[in-house]
Residue, then its C-alpha position, 0 to 999 in steps of 0.5 A: x296109339x295109346x296115351x303114353x305115346x302122345x305128348x303135349x308140349x306147351x310152347x311160347x317164345x321163350x328159351x325155356x320153351x325151346x329147351x323143353x322141345x329139345x329135351x323131349x326130342x332127345x328123349x323120344x328119338x328113335x321111339x316109334x310111334x310117338x306123336x307130339x302136340x305143340x300147343x300155344x295159349x295166346x295171351x289175353x287181350x289187353x284190358x284197354x282193348x276189351x271195352x270203351x267208355x261209350x258215348x251218348x250219341x248212337x252214331x259215335x257209339x257205333x264208330x267207337x265200337x267199330x274202332x274197338x273191334x278193329x283194334x282187337x282184330x289187329x291185336x289178335x292177328x299180331x298175337x297169332x303171328x307171333x305164336x305161329x313163329x313159336x310153333x314153327x320154331x318148335x316144329x323145326x327143332x323136332x324135325x332137326x332131331x329126326x321126328x317126322x312132320x307126320x307125327x307133329x300137330x299144332x294148335x293155338x288157343x285163346x285165353x280170356x284170363x291168365x289163370x285159364x292157361x293151365x286149364x287150357x293146357x290140360x283140356x287140350x291134353x285131354x282132347x288129344x288123349x295125351x299121357x304126358x304134358x311138358x312145359x319149360x321153366x325159366x330159373x328165377x333169382x330166389x327172391x323172385x321165386x318167392x313171389x312168382x308162381x309158375x305154370x309148371x307148378x300148377x300143372x303138377x298140382x292140377x294135372x291128375x292123370x298126366x305125367x307132367x315134365x317141367x324142363x328147366 
């Protein structure tokens, strides 16, 4: 299967993401073989869960460190559960439009910083040898558009070697 038959869709829990998946499913209906890769980048861990102020007492330090690790693990588990729901919804949309489960792959990725999302998406597309990257985009009021940079714009800018579809 060549690159032109492999499509990565960046998925989250937004309506824009569901529109993008639906759009792709309609565009590829009846075309074989097509493989869809659903990719979700987990949000970065909130700053309050990254570190604590520390303590002078080594035992208290150890206790605080253990508590922080537990809080991080709980937060990550919730984020993964929410992401899996988004991936499941996307898979259902694709299957409802006739795509075989055999032609759908999914993956989660953790991002340390928000600017890493575009890099993560492009890296996944390279690893899976995809020729097309798709992302949904929500239309914003014109004033918000002036101050908001969308991932789709960055993908178009940095996605040399890929066909980038931004579905609105």
